[in-house]
C-alpha positions in Angstrom: 64.1 56.1 -29.7 65.9 53.6 -27.4 65.8 50.0 -28.7 65.1 47.4 -26.0 67.4 44.5 -25.6 66.9 40.9 -24.5 69.4 39.0 -22.3 70.9 35.6 -23.1 73.7 33.2 -22.2 75.8 30.5 -23.9 78.6 28.3 -22.8 82.3 28.6 -23.8 85.2 26.7 -22.2 82.9 25.8 -19.2 81.9 29.5 -18.6 78.4 30.9 -18.9 78.9 34.0 -21.0 76.2 36.7 -21.2 75.1 38.7 -24.2 72.5 41.2 -25.2 70.5 41.2 -28.4 68.7 44.1 -30.1 66.5 44.2 -33.2 65.7 41.8 -36.0 67.2 43.3 -39.1 68.8 41.4 -41.9 72.5 42.4 -41.2 74.0 40.9 -38.0 76.4 43.1 -36.0 78.7 41.6 -33.2 80.0 44.1 -30.7 82.9 43.8 -28.3 83.6 46.2 -25.4 86.9 47.3 -23.9 89.1 46.1 -21.0 86.7 46.9 -18.2 83.6 47.4 -20.4 80.2 45.8 -20.6 77.6 44.9 -23.3 75.4 47.9 -22.5 78.1 50.3 -23.6 76.8 50.0 -27.2 73.2 51.1 -26.5 73.7 54.5 -28.1 75.3 53.1 -31.3 72.5 50.5 -31.5 69.9 53.3 -31.4 71.8 55.3 -34.0 72.2 52.4 -36.5 68.6 51.4 -36.1 66.3 48.6 -37.4 68.2 47.4 -40.5 70.5 45.3 -38.2 70.4 42.6 -35.5 72.9 43.5 -32.8 74.7 41.1 -30.4 76.9 42.6 -27.7 79.0 40.1 -25.7 80.0 40.5 -22.0 83.5 39.1 -22.6 84.7 36.6 -20.0 85.2 38.1 -16.5 82.9 41.1 -17.3 79.3 42.1 -16.8 77.0 39.1 -16.2 79.5 36.6 -17.6 81.4 34.1 -15.5 84.9 34.9 -14.4 87.7 32.7 -15.7 91.2 31.9 -14.5 93.6 34.9 -14.7 95.9 33.0 -17.1 93.0 32.8 -19.6 92.4 36.5 -19.8 94.4 36.5 -23.0 93.7 37.1 -26.7 93.6 33.4 -27.6 90.9 32.7 -25.0 88.9 35.8 -26.0 89.0 34.8 -29.7 87.9 31.3 -28.9 85.0 32.7 -26.9 84.1 35.0 -29.8 84.3 32.0 -32.3 82.0 29.9 -30.1 79.7 33.0 -29.7 79.1 33.5 -33.4 78.8 29.7 -34.0 76.2 29.6 -31.2 74.3 32.4 -33.0 74.8 30.5 -36.3 76.2 33.5 -38.0 78.1 32.8 -41.2 79.0 36.4 -42.0 78.6 39.5 -39.9 79.8 43.0 -39.1 82.3 43.1 -36.2 82.8 46.2 -34.0 85.3 46.4 -31.1 86.7 49.0 -28.7 90.3 48.7 -27.4 90.6 45.1 -26.0 87.5 44.3 -28.1 89.1 45.8 -31.1 92.2 43.7 -30.6 90.1 40.6 -30.3 88.1 41.5 -33.4 91.2 42.1 -35.6 92.8 38.8 -34.4 89.5 37.0 -35.1 89.6 38.3 -38.7 93.1 37.1 -39.1 91.9 33.6 -38.3 88.5 33.8 -40.1 88.7 36.5 -42.8 85.8 35.1 -44.8 83.3 35.6 -41.9 83.5 39.3 -41.5 81.6 41.6 -43.9 82.9 44.9 -42.5 84.7 46.0 -39.3 84.9 49.0 -37.0 87.9 49.3 -34.7 87.9 51.9 -32.0 91.2 53.4 -30.8 93.6 50.5 -30.9 96.4 49.5 -33.3 99.7 47.6 -33.3 101.8 48.5 -30.3 99.1 50.4 -28.5 99.0 47.9 -25.6 102.7 47.6 -25.3 104.2 51.1 -25.3 103.3 54.8 -25.0 101.5 56.9 -22.5 98.2 55.1 -22.8 99.6 51.7 -22.2 101.4 53.0 -19.1 98.3 54.7 -17.9 96.3 51.5 -18.1 99.0 49.5 -16.3 99.1 52.2 -13.6 95.3 51.9 -13.3 95.5 48.2 -13.0 98.0 48.5 -10.2 96.1 51.2 -8.3 92.4 50.5 -8.7 90.6 49.6 -5.4 88.7 46.4 -5.3 85.8 48.0 -3.4 84.4 51.4 -2.3 82.7 52.4 0.9 79.8 54.2 -1.0 78.3 54.8 -4.4 79.6 58.4 -4.1 83.2 57.1 -3.8 82.6 54.8 -6.8 81.3 57.7 -8.8 84.3 59.8 -7.8 86.6 57.1 -9.0 85.1 57.2 -12.5 84.9 60.9 -12.6 88.6 61.2 -11.7 89.7 58.4 -14.1 87.5 59.4 -17.0 87.0 63.2 -16.8 85.6 63.4 -20.4 82.7 61.0 -19.9 79.3 62.3 -20.7 76.8 62.2 -17.8 75.0 59.3 -19.6 78.2 57.3 -20.0 79.2 57.9 -16.4 75.8 56.7 -15.2 76.2 53.6 -17.4 79.5 52.8 -15.7 77.9 53.1 -12.3 75.0 50.9 -13.3 76.9 48.2 -15.1 80.4 48.3 -13.5 79.4 47.9 -9.9 77.1 46.0 -7.5 76.5 46.4 -3.8 77.6 43.5 -1.4 77.3 43.8 2.4 77.2 47.6 2.2 80.3 47.9 0.0 80.3 48.8 -3.7 82.3 46.2 -5.6 83.2 45.6 -9.3 81.0 43.4 -11.4 84.0 42.4 -13.4 87.0 40.5 -12.2 89.1 43.5 -11.4 91.8 41.5 -9.6 92.2 38.8 -12.2 91.9 41.2 -15.2 94.3 43.6 -13.6 96.9 40.8 -12.9 96.5 39.5 -16.5 97.0 43.0 -18.0 100.2 43.4 -16.0 101.7 39.9 -16.6 100.5 38.6 -20.0 102.4 40.1 -22.9 100.1 41.7 -25.5 100.2 40.1 -28.9 101.7 41.7 -32.0 98.7 43.0 -33.9 100.6 43.8 -37.2 99.9 40.3 -38.7 96.2 40.7 -37.9 96.1 44.2 -39.4 97.9 43.0 -42.5 95.3 40.2 -42.9 92.3 42.6 -43.1 90.5 42.2 -46.4 87.1 43.6 -45.6 86.1 47.3 -45.5 87.3 48.6 -42.1 86.8 51.9 -40.2 89.5 52.8 -37.7 88.3 55.4 -35.2 90.9 57.4 -33.3 90.2 59.8 -30.4 91.7 63.2 -31.2 93.1 63.3 -27.6 93.9 59.6 -27.4 97.0 58.6 -25.5 96.6 55.0 -26.7 96.5 55.1 -30.5 99.1 57.5 -32.0 98.7 59.4 -35.3 101.8 57.7 -36.6 100.4 54.2 -36.0 97.2 55.3 -37.9 99.4 56.5 -40.8 101.3 53.3 -40.8 98.1 51.2 -40.9 96.7 53.3 -43.7 99.9 53.0 -45.7 99.8 49.2 -45.4 96.2 48.7 -46.4 93.8 49.5 -49.2 90.7 48.6 -47.2 91.2 50.5 -43.9 89.9 54.0 -43.7 90.4 56.2 -40.6 88.5 59.0 -38.9 89.6 61.1 -36.0 87.0 62.3 -33.5 88.0 65.6 -31.9 87.3 66.2 -28.2 87.6 62.4 -27.5 90.1 60.4 -25.5 90.7 56.7 -25.9 87.1 56.2 -25.0 85.6 57.8 -28.1 82.1 56.4 -27.9 81.8 57.5 -24.3 83.3 61.0 -24.7 81.8 62.0 -28.1 78.9 59.6 -28.7 77.1 61.7 -31.3 80.3 62.2 -33.4 81.3 58.5 -33.0 77.8 57.3 -34.0 77.7 59.6 -37.0 81.0 58.2 -38.3 80.0 54.6 -37.8 76.5 55.2 -39.4 78.1 56.9 -42.4 80.6 54.0 -42.8 78.0 51.3 -42.5 75.7 53.0 -45.1 78.6 53.4 -47.5 79.9 49.8 -47.3 76.7 47.9 -46.9 74.8 49.4 -49.9 73.1 46.8 -52.1 
């Protein structure tokens, strides 16, 4: 059964930022999408986790229905400040935090600054060094340099995502078409600030995530795509060796975009983790 969401806004740093809310359960869950993601990307996981939770998915600045910001502010410090204002706006003292890629980076850095506020955390396919080196980091930089700002037709937009993300399920592909694009004067353009986000990704040095990973004190699930070019097995092993609270799972048949490529397996892993760590 698909849970219905409600749409809301709050203000951070002069920007109107959009978020979705599902459910009315006793445990709050805050969800952060990836570099070019959107709040609706978490619908399947929301449905899998069900009524015990209240879910809040943020369109991070420059994405979805949220305002665009200056290119220089598409950085971890600004994202974490937005997240802090978000949970304060929601009046959440303690909550579960889930993030994919860029969202995972922002989640881990938030927990370094506010460790007492997070009950448990799920990090999808990012670790220290992921954004700086390796095939995945280079692929994303290449995409940022080469992605068109507009398309002549919806078919061309679909072809872009099909070529860029060949492992997407049909449902995930349709979600990207629905929530990544809008039509303006006969052209299909990005909803997110592709130019600003792309420039920031190419010019702003990613932060070192090791201090944040070393600061994790809550139960944490690290999800790696079996075919990921972004999070290496060696990095996962290094994280596990340095922490008593992080557990890892590898989802076969998935790239960096685990929840899009293998949603059932991803959801199953997260549901199992949540049931294990949130038992009364």
